C-alpha positions as a Markdown table, in Angstrom:
| # | Residue | x | y | z |
|---|---|---|---|---|
| 1 | Met | 0.0 | 0.0 | 0.0 |
| 2 | Glu | 1.2 | 3.5 | -0.8 |
| 3 | Ser | 0.2 | 5.3 | 2.4 |
| 4 | His | -1.1 | 4.8 | 5.9 |
| 5 | Val | 1.2 | 1.9 | 6.6 |
| 6 | Lys | 2.9 | 3.5 | 9.6 |
| 7 | Asp | -0.3 | 5.0 | 11.1 |
| 8 | Val | -0.7 | 3.0 | 14.2 |
| 9 | Ser | -4.2 | 4.2 | 15.0 |
| 10 | Leu | -5.3 | 3.5 | 11.5 |
| 11 | Val | -3.9 | -0.1 | 11.7 |
| 12 | Lys | -5.7 | -0.6 | 15.0 |
| 13 | Ser | -9.0 | 0.6 | 13.7 |
| 14 | Gly | -8.8 | -1.6 | 10.7 |
| 15 | Arg | -7.8 | -4.7 | 12.7 |
| 16 | Gln | -10.7 | -4.2 | 15.1 |
| 17 | Arg | -13.2 | -3.7 | 12.3 |
| 18 | Ile | -11.9 | -6.8 | 10.4 |
| 19 | Glu | -12.4 | -8.8 | 13.7 |
| 20 | Trp | -15.9 | -7.4 | 14.1 |
| 21 | Ala | -16.8 | -8.5 | 10.5 |
| 22 | Asp | -15.3 | -11.9 | 11.1 |
| 23 | Thr | -17.9 | -12.5 | 13.9 |
| 24 | Glu | -20.6 | -12.3 | 11.2 |
| 25 | Met | -18.8 | -14.6 | 8.7 |
| 26 | Pro | -18.9 | -18.1 | 10.3 |
| 27 | Val | -18.9 | -19.9 | 6.9 |
| 28 | Leu | -15.7 | -18.3 | 5.7 |
| 29 | Arg | -14.2 | -18.8 | 9.2 |
| 30 | Arg | -14.9 | -22.6 | 9.0 |
| 31 | Ile | -13.3 | -22.7 | 5.5 |
| 32 | Arg | -10.3 | -20.8 | 6.9 |
| 33 | Glu | -9.9 | -23.3 | 9.7 |
| 34 | Arg | -9.9 | -26.2 | 7.1 |
| 35 | Phe | -7.5 | -24.3 | 4.8 |
| 36 | Thr | -5.1 | -23.8 | 7.7 |
| 37 | Arg | -5.0 | -27.6 | 8.3 |
| 38 | Glu | -5.0 | -28.7 | 4.6 |
| 39 | Arg | -3.1 | -25.9 | 2.8 |
| 40 | Pro | -4.9 | -26.6 | -0.5 |
| 41 | Leu | -3.6 | -23.3 | -2.1 |
| 42 | Lys | 0.0 | -23.8 | -1.3 |
| 43 | Asp | 2.2 | -21.7 | -3.6 |
| 44 | Leu | -0.8 | -20.5 | -5.6 |
| 45 | Arg | -0.4 | -16.9 | -6.7 |
| 46 | Val | -3.7 | -14.8 | -6.6 |
| 47 | Ala | -4.3 | -11.3 | -7.8 |
| 48 | Ala | -7.5 | -9.9 | -6.5 |
| 49 | Cys | -9.3 | -6.7 | -7.6 |
| 50 | Leu | -12.1 | -6.3 | -5.1 |
| 51 | His | -13.6 | -3.6 | -2.9 |
| 52 | Val | -11.1 | -3.2 | 0.0 |
| 53 | Thr | -13.5 | -3.7 | 2.9 |
| 54 | Thr | -13.5 | -5.6 | 6.2 |
| 55 | Glu | -15.2 | -8.5 | 4.5 |
| 56 | Thr | -12.6 | -8.7 | 1.7 |
| 57 | Ala | -9.9 | -8.6 | 4.3 |
| 58 | Asn | -11.3 | -11.8 | 5.8 |
| 59 | Leu | -11.4 | -13.4 | 2.4 |
| 60 | Met | -7.7 | -12.5 | 1.8 |
| 61 | Arg | -6.8 | -13.9 | 5.2 |
| 62 | Thr | -8.6 | -17.1 | 4.3 |
| 63 | Leu | -6.7 | -17.5 | 1.0 |
| 64 | Val | -3.4 | -16.8 | 2.8 |
| 65 | Ala | -4.3 | -19.4 | 5.4 |
| 66 | Gly | -4.7 | -21.9 | 2.6 |
| 67 | Gly | -1.1 | -21.2 | 1.4 |
| 68 | Ala | -1.8 | -18.7 | -1.3 |
| 69 | Gln | 0.4 | -15.7 | -2.1 |
| 70 | Val | -2.0 | -12.7 | -2.5 |
| 71 | Arg | -1.9 | -9.2 | -4.0 |
| 72 | Leu | -5.0 | -7.0 | -3.6 |
| 73 | Cys | -6.1 | -3.9 | -5.4 |
| 74 | Ala | -9.3 | -1.9 | -5.4 |
| 75 | Ser | -12.1 | -2.4 | -7.9 |
| 76 | Asn | -13.5 | 1.1 | -7.3 |
| 77 | Pro | -11.6 | 4.3 | -6.6 |
| 78 | Leu | -13.9 | 5.3 | -3.8 |
| 79 | Ser | -14.7 | 2.0 | -2.1 |
| 80 | Thr | -11.4 | 1.4 | -0.2 |
| 81 | Gln | -11.4 | 1.5 | 3.5 |
| 82 | Asp | -7.9 | 2.9 | 4.3 |
| 83 | Asp | -7.8 | 1.5 | 7.8 |
| 84 | Val | -8.5 | -2.0 | 6.5 |
| 85 | Ala | -5.8 | -1.7 | 3.8 |
| 86 | Ala | -3.3 | -0.6 | 6.5 |
| 87 | Ala | -4.2 | -3.5 | 8.7 |
| 88 | Leu | -3.8 | -6.0 | 5.9 |
| 89 | Val | -0.4 | -4.5 | 5.1 |
| 90 | Glu | 0.6 | -5.0 | 8.7 |
| 91 | Glu | -0.2 | -8.7 | 8.3 |
| 92 | Gln | 2.2 | -8.8 | 5.3 |
| 93 | Ile | -0.7 | -9.0 | 2.7 |
| 94 | Ala | 0.2 | -6.7 | -0.2 |
| 95 | Val | -2.5 | -4.1 | -0.9 |
| 96 | Phe | -2.5 | -1.4 | -3.6 |
| 97 | Ala | -5.4 | 0.9 | -2.9 |
| 98 | Ile | -6.1 | 4.3 | -1.5 |
| 99 | Lys | -9.6 | 5.8 | -1.1 |
| 100 | Gly | -10.2 | 8.5 | -3.6 |
| 101 | Glu | -7.3 | 7.5 | -5.9 |
| 102 | Asp | -7.3 | 9.0 | -9.4 |
| 103 | Arg | -7.7 | 7.0 | -12.6 |
| 104 | Asp | -3.9 | 6.8 | -13.3 |
| 105 | Thr | -3.3 | 5.5 | -9.7 |
| 106 | Tyr | -6.2 | 3.1 | -10.0 |
| 107 | Tyr | -4.7 | 1.4 | -13.1 |
| 108 | Arg | -1.2 | 1.5 | -11.7 |
| 109 | His | -2.4 | -0.4 | -8.7 |
| 110 | Ile | -4.1 | -3.0 | -11.0 |
| 111 | Asn | -0.8 | -3.5 | -12.7 |
| 112 | Gln | 1.1 | -3.8 | -9.4 |
| 113 | Ala | -1.3 | -6.5 | -8.3 |
| 114 | Leu | -0.8 | -8.3 | -11.6 |
| 115 | Asp | 3.0 | -8.1 | -11.1 |
| 116 | Ile | 2.6 | -11.2 | -8.9 |
| 117 | Lys | 2.1 | -13.2 | -12.1 |
| 118 | Pro | -1.1 | -14.8 | -10.9 |
| 119 | His | -2.3 | -18.3 | -11.3 |
| 120 | Val | -5.8 | -17.1 | -10.4 |
| 121 | Thr | -7.4 | -13.8 | -10.9 |
| 122 | Met | -10.3 | -12.6 | -8.6 |
| 123 | Asp | -12.3 | -9.8 | -10.1 |
| 124 | Asp | -15.2 | -7.5 | -9.2 |
| 125 | Gly | -15.9 | -5.9 | -12.5 |
| 126 | Ala | -13.4 | -7.8 | -14.8 |
| 127 | Asp | -10.7 | -5.1 | -14.7 |
| 128 | Leu | -7.9 | -7.7 | -14.1 |
| 129 | Val | -9.2 | -9.8 | -16.9 |
| 130 | Ser | -9.5 | -6.9 | -19.3 |
| 131 | Thr | -6.0 | -5.6 | -18.4 |
| 132 | Ile | -4.4 | -8.9 | -18.9 |
| 133 | His | -6.0 | -9.4 | -22.3 |
| 134 | Ser | -5.3 | -5.9 | -23.5 |
| 135 | Ser | -1.9 | -5.0 | -22.2 |
| 136 | Arg | -0.4 | -7.8 | -20.0 |
| 137 | Gln | -0.8 | -10.8 | -22.3 |
| 138 | Glu | 2.6 | -12.2 | -21.2 |
| 139 | Leu | 0.8 | -13.2 | -18.0 |
| 140 | Leu | -1.6 | -15.6 | -19.8 |
| 141 | Lys | 0.9 | -18.5 | -19.7 |
| 142 | Asp | 0.7 | -18.6 | -15.9 |
| 143 | Val | -3.1 | -18.1 | -15.4 |
| 144 | Val | -5.1 | -21.2 | -14.6 |
| 145 | Gly | -8.5 | -19.5 | -14.2 |
| 146 | Gly | -10.3 | -16.7 | -12.5 |
| 147 | Thr | -13.4 | -15.7 | -10.6 |
| 148 | Glu | -15.9 | -12.8 | -11.1 |
| 149 | Glu | -17.9 | -11.3 | -8.3 |
| 150 | Thr | -20.5 | -9.0 | -9.9 |
| 151 | Thr | -23.1 | -8.8 | -12.6 |
| 152 | Thr | -21.3 | -6.2 | -14.6 |
| 153 | Gly | -18.2 | -8.3 | -14.8 |
| 154 | Val | -20.0 | -11.4 | -15.8 |
| 155 | Ile | -21.7 | -9.4 | -18.7 |
| 156 | Arg | -18.2 | -8.3 | -19.9 |
| 157 | Leu | -16.8 | -11.8 | -19.6 |
| 158 | Arg | -19.7 | -13.4 | -21.5 |
| 159 | Ala | -19.2 | -10.8 | -24.3 |
| 160 | Met | -15.5 | -11.8 | -24.4 |
| 161 | Ala | -16.4 | -15.5 | -24.5 |
| 162 | Lys | -19.0 | -14.9 | -27.3 |
| 163 | Asp | -16.3 | -13.1 | -29.3 |
| 164 | Arg | -13.8 | -15.9 | -28.6 |
| 165 | Ala | -11.5 | -13.2 | -27.0 |
| 166 | Leu | -11.4 | -14.9 | -23.5 |
| 167 | Lys | -8.2 | -16.8 | -23.1 |
| 168 | Tyr | -8.7 | -18.5 | -19.8 |
| 169 | Pro | -11.7 | -20.0 | -17.8 |
| 170 | Met | -13.7 | -17.8 | -15.6 |
| 171 | Val | -16.2 | -18.9 | -12.9 |
| 172 | Ala | -19.2 | -16.5 | -12.4 |
| 173 | Val | -19.4 | -16.5 | -8.6 |
| 174 | Asn | -22.0 | -13.8 | -9.0 |
| 175 | Asp | -24.4 | -16.3 | -10.4 |
| 176 | Ala | -24.2 | -18.8 | -7.5 |
| 177 | Lys | -27.5 | -19.0 | -5.8 |
| 178 | Thr | -25.9 | -18.4 | -2.4 |
| 179 | Lys | -24.5 | -15.2 | -3.9 |
| 180 | His | -27.0 | -13.4 | -6.0 |
| 181 | Leu | -30.2 | -14.4 | -4.0 |
| 182 | Phe | -28.7 | -12.9 | -0.8 |
| 183 | Asp | -25.8 | -10.6 | -1.6 |
| 184 | Asn | -27.4 | -8.8 | -4.5 |
| 185 | Arg | -30.9 | -8.6 | -3.0 |
| 186 | Tyr | -30.5 | -8.2 | 0.8 |
| 187 | Gly | -26.9 | -6.8 | 0.7 |
| 188 | Thr | -27.5 | -4.2 | -2.1 |
| 189 | Gly | -30.9 | -3.3 | -0.7 |
| 190 | Gln | -29.7 | -2.5 | 2.8 |
| 191 | Ser | -26.3 | -1.0 | 1.9 |
| 192 | Thr | -27.7 | 1.3 | -0.8 |
| 193 | Ile | -30.2 | 2.7 | 1.6 |
| 194 | Asp | -27.4 | 3.1 | 4.1 |
| 195 | Gly | -25.3 | 5.0 | 1.7 |
| 196 | Leu | -28.2 | 7.2 | 0.6 |
| 197 | Leu | -29.1 | 8.1 | 4.2 |
| 198 | Arg | -25.5 | 8.7 | 5.3 |
| 199 | Ala | -24.9 | 11.0 | 2.3 |
| 200 | Thr | -28.2 | 13.0 | 2.5 |
| 201 | Asn | -29.9 | 12.4 | 5.8 |
| 202 | Leu | -33.2 | 12.5 | 3.8 |
| 203 | Leu | -36.5 | 11.2 | 5.2 |
| 204 | Leu | -37.6 | 8.5 | 2.7 |
| 205 | Ala | -41.2 | 8.3 | 4.0 |
| 206 | Gly | -43.4 | 10.1 | 1.6 |
| 207 | Lys | -40.7 | 10.4 | -1.1 |
| 208 | Thr | -41.0 | 9.0 | -4.6 |
| 209 | Leu | -37.9 | 6.8 | -5.1 |
| 210 | Val | -37.3 | 5.5 | -8.6 |
| 211 | Val | -35.4 | 2.2 | -8.9 |
| 212 | Cys | -33.9 | 1.9 | -12.4 |
| 213 | Gly | -33.6 | -1.9 | -13.0 |
| 214 | Tyr | -35.5 | -4.7 | -11.3 |
| 215 | Gly | -32.9 | -7.5 | -11.3 |
| 216 | Ser | -31.7 | -9.0 | -8.0 |
| 217 | Cys | -30.2 | -5.7 | -6.8 |
| 218 | Gly | -33.3 | -3.7 | -7.8 |
| 219 | Arg | -35.6 | -6.1 | -6.1 |
| 220 | Gly | -33.7 | -5.7 | -2.8 |
| 221 | Leu | -33.6 | -1.9 | -3.1 |
| 222 | Ala | -37.3 | -1.6 | -3.9 |
| 223 | Met | -38.2 | -3.8 | -1.0 |
| 224 | Arg | -36.1 | -1.8 | 1.5 |
| 225 | Ala | -37.2 | 1.6 | 0.2 |
| 226 | Arg | -40.9 | 0.6 | 0.5 |
| 227 | Gly | -40.2 | -0.7 | 4.0 |
| 228 | Met | -39.1 | 2.8 | 4.9 |
| 229 | Gly | -42.2 | 4.4 | 3.6 |
| 230 | Ala | -41.2 | 5.5 | 0.2 |
| 231 | Arg | -43.5 | 5.4 | -2.8 |
| 232 | Val | -41.4 | 3.1 | -5.1 |
| 233 | Val | -41.5 | 3.4 | -8.9 |
| 234 | Val | -39.6 | 0.9 | -11.1 |
| 235 | Thr | -38.3 | 1.4 | -14.6 |
| 236 | Glu | -37.3 | -1.6 | -16.7 |
| 237 | Val | -36.5 | -2.8 | -20.2 |
| 238 | Ser | -37.4 | -6.4 | -19.5 |
| 239 | Ala | -41.0 | -7.3 | -19.9 |
| 240 | Leu | -40.6 | -10.2 | -17.4 |
| 241 | His | -39.0 | -8.1 | -14.7 |
| 242 | Ala | -41.5 | -5.3 | -15.3 |
| 243 | Leu | -44.4 | -7.8 | -14.9 |
| 244 | Glu | -42.8 | -9.1 | -11.7 |
| 245 | Ala | -42.4 | -5.6 | -10.3 |
| 246 | Thr | -46.0 | -4.9 | -11.1 |
| 247 | Met | -47.2 | -8.1 | -9.3 |
| 248 | Glu | -45.1 | -7.1 | -6.3 |
| 249 | Gly | -47.2 | -3.9 | -6.1 |
| 250 | Tyr | -44.7 | -1.3 | -7.5 |
| 251 | Gln | -45.7 | 1.2 | -10.1 |
| 252 | Val | -43.9 | 0.5 | -13.4 |
| 253 | Met | -43.4 | 3.2 | -16.0 |
| 254 | Pro | -40.8 | 4.5 | -18.6 |
| 255 | Ile | -37.9 | 6.5 | -17.2 |
| 256 | Ala | -39.1 | 9.5 | -19.3 |
| 257 | Gln | -42.3 | 9.6 | -17.2 |
| 258 | Ala | -40.6 | 8.7 | -13.9 |
| 259 | Ala | -38.1 | 11.6 | -14.4 |
| 260 | Arg | -41.0 | 14.0 | -13.9 |
| 261 | Glu | -42.3 | 12.3 | -10.8 |
| 262 | Gly | -39.3 | 11.1 | -8.8 |
| 263 | Asp | -37.6 | 12.7 | -5.8 |
| 264 | Ile | -34.7 | 10.2 | -5.6 |
| 265 | Phe | -33.4 | 8.1 | -8.5 |
| 266 | Ile | -31.1 | 5.1 | -8.0 |
| 267 | Thr | -29.7 | 3.0 | -10.9 |
| 268 | Val | -28.9 | -0.7 | -10.6 |
| 269 | Thr | -28.9 | -1.9 | -14.2 |
| 270 | Gly | -25.3 | -2.7 | -15.2 |
| 271 | Asn | -25.8 | -0.6 | -18.3 |
| 272 | Arg | -24.8 | 2.9 | -19.4 |
| 273 | Ala | -26.7 | 6.1 | -19.9 |
| 274 | Val | -29.8 | 4.9 | -18.1 |
| 275 | Ile | -30.6 | 8.4 | -16.9 |
| 276 | Arg | -29.8 | 10.9 | -19.7 |
| 277 | Arg | -29.9 | 14.6 | -20.7 |
| 278 | Glu | -33.6 | 14.5 | -21.6 |
| 279 | His | -34.4 | 13.1 | -18.1 |
| 280 | Phe | -32.3 | 15.7 | -16.3 |
| 281 | Glu | -34.2 | 18.4 | -18.2 |
| 282 | Ala | -37.6 | 17.0 | -16.9 |
| 283 | Met | -36.6 | 16.5 | -13.3 |
| 284 | Lys | -38.1 | 18.5 | -10.5 |
| 285 | Asp | -36.0 | 20.9 | -8.4 |
| 286 | Gly | -34.0 | 19.0 | -5.7 |
| 287 | Ala | -34.0 | 15.6 | -7.4 |
| 288 | Val | -31.3 | 13.3 | -6.0 |
| 289 | Leu | -29.4 | 10.9 | -8.3 |
| 290 | Gly | -27.4 | 7.9 | -7.1 |
| 291 | Asn | -26.0 | 4.6 | -8.6 |
| 292 | Ser | -25.4 | 1.2 | -7.1 |
| 293 | Gly | -24.3 | -0.4 | -10.4 |
| 294 | His | -20.6 | -1.2 | -10.7 |
| 295 | Phe | -19.4 | 1.5 | -13.1 |
| 296 | Asn | -20.1 | 5.2 | -13.0 |
| 297 | Val | -21.7 | 5.2 | -16.4 |
| 298 | Glu | -25.4 | 4.6 | -15.5 |
| 299 | Ile | -26.0 | 8.3 | -14.9 |
| 300 | Glu | -24.9 | 10.3 | -18.0 |
| 301 | Ile | -22.6 | 12.7 | -16.0 |
| 302 | Pro | -21.1 | 14.5 | -19.0 |
| 303 | Ala | -24.6 | 15.6 | -20.0 |
| 304 | Leu | -25.3 | 16.8 | -16.4 |
| 305 | Leu | -22.1 | 18.8 | -16.5 |
| 306 | Asp | -23.0 | 20.3 | -19.8 |
| 307 | Leu | -26.5 | 21.4 | -18.6 |
| 308 | Ala | -25.3 | 22.9 | -15.3 |
| 309 | Val | -24.3 | 26.5 | -15.0 |
| 310 | Ser | -22.5 | 25.9 | -11.7 |
| 311 | Ser | -21.7 | 23.1 | -9.3 |
| 312 | Arg | -20.5 | 22.7 | -5.7 |
| 313 | Glu | -20.1 | 20.1 | -3.0 |
| 314 | Ile | -22.8 | 20.8 | -0.6 |
| 315 | Arg | -21.9 | 18.0 | 1.8 |
| 316 | Pro | -19.6 | 15.0 | 1.6 |
| 317 | Phe | -20.6 | 12.8 | -1.4 |
| 318 | Val | -23.3 | 15.3 | -2.5 |
| 319 | Gln | -22.6 | 17.5 | -5.5 |
| 320 | Glu | -25.1 | 20.1 | -6.4 |
| 321 | Tyr | -25.6 | 21.0 | -10.1 |
| 322 | Arg | -27.6 | 24.2 | -10.8 |
| 323 | Met | -29.5 | 24.3 | -14.1 |
| 324 | Arg | -30.0 | 27.4 | -16.2 |
| 325 | Asp | -33.6 | 27.6 | -15.0 |
| 326 | Gly | -32.5 | 27.6 | -11.4 |
| 327 | Arg | -33.4 | 23.9 | -10.7 |
| 328 | Arg | -30.9 | 22.0 | -8.5 |
| 329 | Leu | -30.0 | 18.4 | -9.1 |
| 330 | Tyr | -27.9 | 16.4 | -6.6 |
| 331 | Leu | -25.4 | 13.7 | -7.7 |
| 332 | Leu | -24.3 | 11.3 | -5.0 |
| 333 | Ala | -20.8 | 9.8 | -4.7 |
| 334 | Glu | -19.7 | 11.0 | -8.2 |
| 335 | Gly | -22.2 | 8.5 | -9.7 |
| 336 | Arg | -20.1 | 5.6 | -8.3 |
| 337 | Leu | -21.2 | 2.8 | -6.1 |
| 338 | Leu | -23.3 | 4.6 | -3.5 |
| 339 | Asn | -23.3 | 1.8 | -1.0 |
| 340 | Leu | -19.5 | 1.6 | -0.9 |
| 341 | Ala | -18.5 | 5.2 | -1.5 |
| 342 | Ala | -20.8 | 6.8 | 1.1 |
| 343 | Ala | -21.3 | 3.7 | 3.4 |
| 344 | Glu | -19.4 | 0.5 | 4.2 |
| 345 | Gly | -20.9 | -1.8 | 1.6 |
| 346 | His | -22.8 | -5.0 | 2.2 |
| 347 | Pro | -23.2 | -6.4 | 5.7 |
| 348 | Ala | -20.7 | -9.1 | 6.6 |
| 349 | Ala | -23.4 | -11.8 | 7.0 |
| 350 | Val | -24.3 | -11.8 | 3.3 |
| 351 | Met | -20.7 | -11.3 | 2.2 |
| 352 | Asp | -19.9 | -14.5 | 4.2 |
| 353 | Met | -21.7 | -16.6 | 1.6 |
| 354 | Ser | -20.3 | -14.6 | -1.4 |
| 355 | Phe | -16.7 | -14.9 | -0.2 |
| 356 | Ala | -17.2 | -18.5 | 0.9 |
| 357 | Asn | -18.0 | -19.2 | -2.8 |
| 358 | Gln | -14.9 | -17.2 | -3.8 |
| 359 | Ala | -12.6 | -19.2 | -1.5 |
| 360 | Leu | -14.0 | -22.6 | -2.5 |
| 361 | Val | -13.9 | -21.7 | -6.2 |
| 362 | Val | -10.2 | -20.7 | -6.0 |
| 363 | Glu | -9.6 | -24.1 | -4.4 |
| 364 | Tyr | -11.6 | -25.7 | -7.3 |
| 365 | Leu | -9.6 | -23.8 | -9.9 |
| 366 | Ala | -6.3 | -24.8 | -8.2 |
| 367 | Gly | -7.2 | -28.4 | -8.7 |
| 368 | Gln | -9.3 | -28.4 | -11.9 |
| 369 | Gly | -8.6 | -25.1 | -13.7 |
| 370 | Arg | -6.1 | -26.5 | -16.2 |
| 371 | Ala | -8.7 | -29.0 | -17.4 |
| 372 | Leu | -11.2 | -26.2 | -18.3 |
| 373 | Ser | -11.2 | -24.5 | -21.7 |
| 374 | Pro | -11.6 | -20.7 | -21.9 |
| 375 | Asn | -15.2 | -19.9 | -21.2 |
| 376 | Val | -17.5 | -18.6 | -18.4 |
| 377 | Tyr | -18.6 | -21.3 | -16.0 |
| 378 | Ser | -21.2 | -21.5 | -13.3 |
| 379 | Val | -20.1 | -22.3 | -9.7 |
| 380 | Pro | -20.2 | -26.1 | -9.3 |
| 381 | Ala | -23.5 | -27.1 | -7.7 |
| 382 | Asp | -21.8 | -29.0 | -4.9 |
| 383 | Ile | -20.0 | -25.8 | -3.8 |
| 384 | Asp | -23.2 | -23.7 | -3.9 |
| 385 | Gln | -25.0 | -26.3 | -1.8 |
| 386 | Ser | -22.2 | -26.7 | 0.6 |
| 387 | Val | -22.2 | -23.0 | 1.3 |
| 388 | Ala | -25.9 | -23.1 | 2.0 |
| 389 | Arg | -25.5 | -26.0 | 4.4 |
| 390 | Leu | -22.6 | -24.4 | 6.2 |
| 391 | Lys | -24.6 | -21.2 | 6.6 |
| 392 | Leu | -27.6 | -23.0 | 8.0 |
| 393 | Asp | -25.4 | -24.9 | 10.3 |
| 394 | Ala | -23.8 | -21.8 | 11.6 |
| 395 | Met | -27.3 | -20.3 | 12.2 |
| 396 | Glu | -28.2 | -23.5 | 14.1 |
| 397 | Ile | -31.1 | -24.1 | 11.7 |
| 398 | Arg | -31.9 | -27.7 | 10.9 |
| 399 | Ile | -33.8 | -29.0 | 7.9 |
| 400 | Asp | -35.4 | -32.3 | 6.8 |
| 401 | Glu | -33.8 | -35.0 | 4.6 |
| 402 | Leu | -35.5 | -37.1 | 2.0 |
| 403 | Thr | -36.4 | -40.6 | 3.1 |
| 404 | Pro | -35.2 | -43.5 | 0.9 |
| 405 | Glu | -38.8 | -43.9 | -0.2 |
| 406 | Gln | -39.0 | -40.2 | -1.2 |
| 407 | Arg | -35.8 | -40.4 | -3.1 |
| 408 | Lys | -37.0 | -43.4 | -5.0 |
| 409 | Tyr | -40.3 | -41.7 | -5.8 |
| 410 | Leu | -38.6 | -38.6 | -7.2 |
| 411 | Gln | -36.4 | -40.7 | -9.4 |
| 412 | Ser | -39.2 | -42.8 | -10.8 |
| 413 | Trp | -41.2 | -42.1 | -13.9 |
| 414 | Glu | -44.0 | -44.5 | -13.0 |
| 415 | Glu | -47.4 | -43.2 | -11.9 |
| 416 | Gly | -47.6 | -42.6 | -8.2 |
| 417 | Thr | -50.3 | -44.4 | -6.2 |
């Protein structure tokens, strides 16, 4: 890490917060205990480009316990928790990340992480993969496989695979059921509201909150916003998702109409230019704009800058843009991930399952990666199921098992009697 390393108070803060998160991550803790005994990742080199948070710290500690050599960089310039980075450096885990780093520093850090010559890459947004394929192709000879944490990254990887540009196998951790059904929905829902409230201190009750995108993340956000008394409007391009949102009781409309009605807008689509110039021009005075999709392209910021006659930071993570007609629009966290820039990201209890999948998939790739052709793969079903079982066990929840007769019945094609 390039700063904070010698700040004793920062290291202490990071260490304590990592420890606190660990109490909510029993599945990852059990995997770490097994890794410590078995050392399945011995001499494996891992480059990770993830949000540098307390939960990520516990994942890095788990990989190291398994014998891996690790280098970590940030997957977003605003999501790094500097005290966590400092605490990891104190534990001799190489971290290249500083909160608020500029674009050049961000990519320099990515390349410093890749200098480990990884056997496995671990991405949240596919920046390691794209950097290797575009400018560090000499590293391909060492890479066995990689993992991808988020929807946006999986979209990029599937596009690469479709174009036959992907040169090594990638496992879409994002698509594991124990990831997206919990992390995306409950994690994004709670942490985005957390970031919104920390940044603005707005009362949501009575406000019209527009959720752009009703995938797993949008479902969670809409659910939490309604629970706090907001009138929730959903915009979508998928007929299926729009129908589901309607059946859940949300009002569904085009973004052009929602732009005139909304008080708060949050994008969670994984696409670009979801909120554009024509929408800014229709918004009411005081409209608040935020994003919890991975990249800061969902809100068309260049158009907002072009329309504004002035701008100022009115409070941390809130930039006011004054339009020519006197209206004020407020952009949160530079249009970057609101839940990580203005808050702490997902609660540890859901990241426990996400990062348990990451750790177990790295173990899987260490053993099976060289047998896989370049493509995007699902998390093996036995890993997904084992994470669910470990989580239930940690929560002291017991479930039934099929009887031999029931197993036989489910495997039979004959008519039941």
